[in-house]
C-alpha positions as CSV (number, residue, x, y, z in Angstrom):
1,X,12.2,12.3,-2.1
2,X,8.9,12.2,-0.2
3,X,7.4,8.7,-0.7
4,X,3.9,9.9,-0.1
5,X,3.9,12.7,-2.7
6,X,2.4,10.6,-5.4
7,X,-0.2,8.9,-3.1
8,X,-3.6,10.3,-3.7
9,X,-7.1,9.7,-2.3
10,X,-8.4,6.2,-2.9
11,X,-10.8,5.4,-5.8
12,X,-13.1,2.6,-5.0
13,X,-13.7,1.5,-8.6
14,X,-11.4,-0.9,-10.4
15,X,-8.8,0.6,-12.7
16,X,-8.9,-2.3,-15.1
17,X,-11.7,-4.5,-16.5
18,X,-11.7,-7.9,-15.0
19,X,-10.1,-9.7,-17.9
20,X,-7.1,-7.3,-17.9
21,X,-7.0,-7.5,-14.1
22,X,-6.8,-11.3,-14.3
23,X,-3.9,-11.2,-16.7
24,X,-2.0,-8.5,-14.7
25,X,-2.5,-10.4,-11.4
26,X,-1.5,-13.7,-12.9
27,X,1.7,-12.2,-14.4
28,X,2.6,-10.5,-11.1
29,X,1.9,-13.8,-9.2
30,X,4.2,-15.8,-11.5
31,X,7.0,-13.2,-11.3
32,X,6.9,-13.2,-7.5
33,X,7.5,-16.9,-7.4
34,X,11.0,-18.3,-6.7
35,X,13.1,-18.2,-9.9
36,X,13.6,-21.6,-11.5
37,X,14.4,-22.7,-15.1
38,X,10.7,-23.2,-15.6
39,X,10.0,-19.7,-14.2
40,X,12.5,-18.2,-16.7
41,X,11.0,-20.2,-19.6
42,X,7.6,-18.6,-18.9
43,X,8.7,-15.1,-19.5
44,X,8.1,-15.0,-23.3
45,X,4.5,-16.1,-22.7
46,X,4.1,-13.4,-20.0
47,X,5.4,-10.8,-22.4
48,X,2.8,-11.8,-24.9
49,X,0.0,-11.8,-22.3
50,X,0.8,-8.4,-20.9
51,X,1.2,-6.7,-24.3
52,X,-2.4,-5.5,-24.3
53,X,-2.3,-4.1,-20.8
54,X,-2.3,-0.3,-20.1
55,X,1.2,1.2,-20.2
56,X,1.5,1.9,-16.4
57,X,1.1,-1.8,-15.8
58,X,2.8,-3.2,-18.9
59,X,6.0,-1.1,-18.8
60,X,7.2,-2.0,-15.3
61,X,6.6,-5.7,-16.0
62,X,8.6,-5.3,-19.2
63,X,11.4,-3.6,-17.4
64,X,11.6,-6.4,-14.8
65,X,11.6,-9.0,-17.6
66,X,14.4,-7.2,-19.4
67,X,16.5,-7.1,-16.2
68,X,16.2,-10.7,-15.3
69,X,16.8,-11.8,-18.9
70,X,20.2,-10.0,-18.8
71,X,21.3,-11.9,-15.6
72,X,22.3,-15.5,-15.0
73,X,19.5,-17.5,-13.3
74,X,21.8,-18.3,-10.3
75,X,22.3,-14.5,-9.7
76,X,18.5,-13.9,-9.8
77,X,17.9,-16.7,-7.4
78,X,20.5,-15.3,-4.9
79,X,18.9,-11.9,-5.3
80,X,15.4,-13.3,-4.6
81,X,16.6,-15.1,-1.4
82,X,18.5,-12.1,-0.1
83,X,15.5,-9.8,-0.8
84,X,12.5,-11.9,0.3
85,X,14.0,-14.5,2.7
86,X,16.5,-12.3,4.6
87,X,14.7,-9.0,4.7
88,X,11.5,-8.8,6.8
89,X,10.5,-5.5,5.3
90,X,10.3,-7.3,2.0
91,X,8.0,-10.0,3.3
92,X,5.5,-11.4,0.8
93,X,2.9,-12.3,3.5
94,X,0.3,-9.6,3.7
95,X,-0.8,-10.2,7.3
96,X,2.7,-9.8,8.6
97,X,2.7,-6.1,8.0
98,X,-0.4,-5.5,10.1
99,X,0.1,-8.2,12.8
100,X,3.8,-9.3,12.7
101,X,4.5,-12.7,14.2
102,X,1.7,-12.3,16.9
103,X,-1.3,-14.4,17.9
104,X,-3.6,-11.9,16.2
105,X,-2.1,-12.9,12.9
106,X,-3.7,-16.3,13.2
107,X,-7.1,-14.8,13.2
108,X,-6.4,-12.9,10.1
109,X,-5.1,-16.0,8.4
110,X,-8.3,-17.8,9.2
111,X,-10.2,-15.0,7.4
112,X,-8.1,-15.5,4.3
113,X,-8.7,-19.3,4.4
114,X,-12.5,-18.7,4.8
115,X,-12.5,-16.5,1.7
116,X,-10.6,-19.2,-0.3
117,X,-12.9,-22.0,0.9
118,X,-16.1,-20.0,0.1
119,X,-14.8,-19.8,-3.5
120,X,-14.1,-23.6,-3.6
121,X,-10.3,-23.3,-3.4
122,X,-8.3,-25.5,-1.1
123,X,-4.6,-24.9,-0.3
124,X,-2.0,-27.5,0.5
125,X,-0.8,-27.8,4.1
126,X,2.5,-26.0,3.2
127,X,0.9,-22.8,2.0
128,X,-0.2,-19.7,3.9
129,X,-3.2,-18.0,2.3
130,X,-1.9,-14.5,2.8
131,X,1.1,-15.0,0.5
132,X,0.8,-12.2,-2.1
133,X,1.4,-14.5,-5.0
134,X,-1.3,-16.9,-3.8
135,X,-3.8,-14.1,-3.3
136,X,-3.2,-12.8,-6.8
137,X,-3.5,-16.3,-8.3
138,X,-6.7,-16.7,-6.4
139,X,-8.1,-13.4,-7.8
140,X,-6.9,-14.2,-11.4
141,X,-8.4,-17.6,-11.6
142,X,-11.1,-18.1,-8.9
143,X,-12.7,-15.1,-7.3
144,X,-11.8,-11.5,-8.3
145,X,-14.2,-10.0,-5.8
146,X,-12.8,-11.8,-2.8
147,X,-9.2,-11.2,-3.8
148,X,-9.9,-7.5,-4.5
149,X,-11.2,-7.1,-0.9
150,X,-8.2,-9.0,0.6
151,X,-5.7,-6.9,-1.3
152,X,-7.4,-3.6,-0.5
153,X,-7.8,-4.6,3.2
154,X,-4.0,-4.9,3.2
155,X,-3.2,-2.1,0.8
156,X,-0.9,-0.4,3.2
157,X,1.2,-3.5,3.5
158,X,1.5,-3.8,-0.2
159,X,2.7,-0.2,-0.4
160,X,5.1,-0.8,2.4
161,X,6.5,-3.8,0.5
162,X,6.9,-1.6,-2.7
163,X,8.7,1.1,-0.7
164,X,11.0,-1.4,0.9
165,X,11.9,-2.9,-2.5
166,X,12.5,0.6,-3.9
167,X,14.8,1.4,-1.0
168,X,16.8,-1.7,-1.8
169,X,16.8,-0.7,-5.5
170,X,15.4,-4.2,-6.2
171,X,14.2,-5.1,-9.6
172,X,11.1,-6.6,-8.0
173,X,10.0,-3.1,-7.2
174,X,8.9,-2.9,-10.8
175,X,6.6,-5.9,-10.3
176,X,5.0,-4.3,-7.2
177,X,4.7,-1.0,-9.1
178,X,2.7,-2.8,-11.8
179,X,0.5,-4.4,-9.1
180,X,-0.2,-1.1,-7.4
181,X,-1.3,0.4,-10.7
182,X,-4.2,-2.1,-10.7
183,X,-5.3,-1.1,-7.2
184,X,-6.9,2.0,-5.8
185,X,-4.4,4.7,-4.7
186,X,-4.1,5.1,-0.9
187,X,-6.3,7.6,0.9
188,X,-5.3,9.6,3.9
189,X,-5.9,6.7,6.4
190,X,-3.9,4.4,4.1
191,X,-1.0,6.9,3.9
192,X,-1.0,7.2,7.7
193,X,-0.9,3.4,8.0
194,X,2.1,3.2,5.8
195,X,3.8,6.0,7.7
196,X,3.2,4.1,11.0
197,X,4.7,0.9,9.5
198,X,7.7,2.8,8.3
199,X,8.2,4.4,11.8
200,X,7.4,1.4,14.0
201,X,7.4,-1.7,11.9
202,X,5.0,-4.7,12.4
203,X,3.9,-5.4,16.0
204,X,5.9,-7.9,18.0
205,X,5.3,-10.2,21.0
206,X,7.5,-12.5,22.9
207,X,5.5,-15.6,21.9
208,X,4.7,-15.7,18.2
209,X,3.1,-18.2,15.9
210,X,5.6,-21.0,15.3
211,X,3.3,-22.6,12.8
212,X,3.3,-19.5,10.7
213,X,7.0,-19.1,10.1
214,X,7.9,-16.9,7.1
215,X,9.0,-18.8,4.0
216,X,8.6,-16.7,0.8
217,X,9.5,-19.7,-1.4
218,X,6.2,-21.4,-0.9
219,X,5.1,-23.5,-3.9
220,X,2.1,-21.4,-5.0
221,X,1.6,-23.6,-8.0
222,X,0.3,-26.4,-5.8
223,X,-2.9,-24.7,-4.9
224,X,-6.0,-26.2,-6.5
225,X,-6.8,-23.1,-8.7
226,X,-8.4,-23.3,-12.1
227,X,-5.8,-23.0,-14.9
228,X,-5.3,-19.7,-16.7
229,X,-3.0,-19.7,-19.7
230,X,-1.2,-16.4,-19.3
231,X,0.7,-16.9,-22.5
232,X,-2.2,-18.1,-24.6
233,X,-2.4,-16.7,-28.1
234,X,-5.7,-14.9,-28.7
């Protein structure tokens, strides 16, 4: 199957109103977190929250929730680690796809931090601001405009992650599919960027950024974001 067949020219406008975008992004952020008992206990609230979202967003999230509900938590945890911790193509850090573990990645991370600080959001020392879950939480609860720009600046990396998860037949591909349904579709340049990533992978250099080691199990909940009750009854 040609992975680019369904990728069309980008549309600059948002595909969801801001309220629905916040719910979708918050749900995806939570589901990309490391699975714990608390994570599993949040799923009923997530189901209620996403019930009003458009079908292309709601259905993949429901499919993922059905899958993990049918598996023991320990199995889901092992799958998460094998997927996101042991497979670089499934990296949850957006700047990695563009810059790899190179010095240039440090400059990109500063740009993320500046966007967060401008919105009045401070991260803990353990967190990297380009973690996909962190960016989505930021957009859902603090600054949708800034998060929209960050996500679209790294749209090719998000698509690369989705394709890598699809290649692994990972249940988390459904979560990324829901996310991509909230973003503009890739244009020709974006398709070319994804193709280059598939062919060559992220750039490499002999001396990387030791301070930016990959750890997909960051505690995204420790960021000082405003609280959004994903499962709140309306």
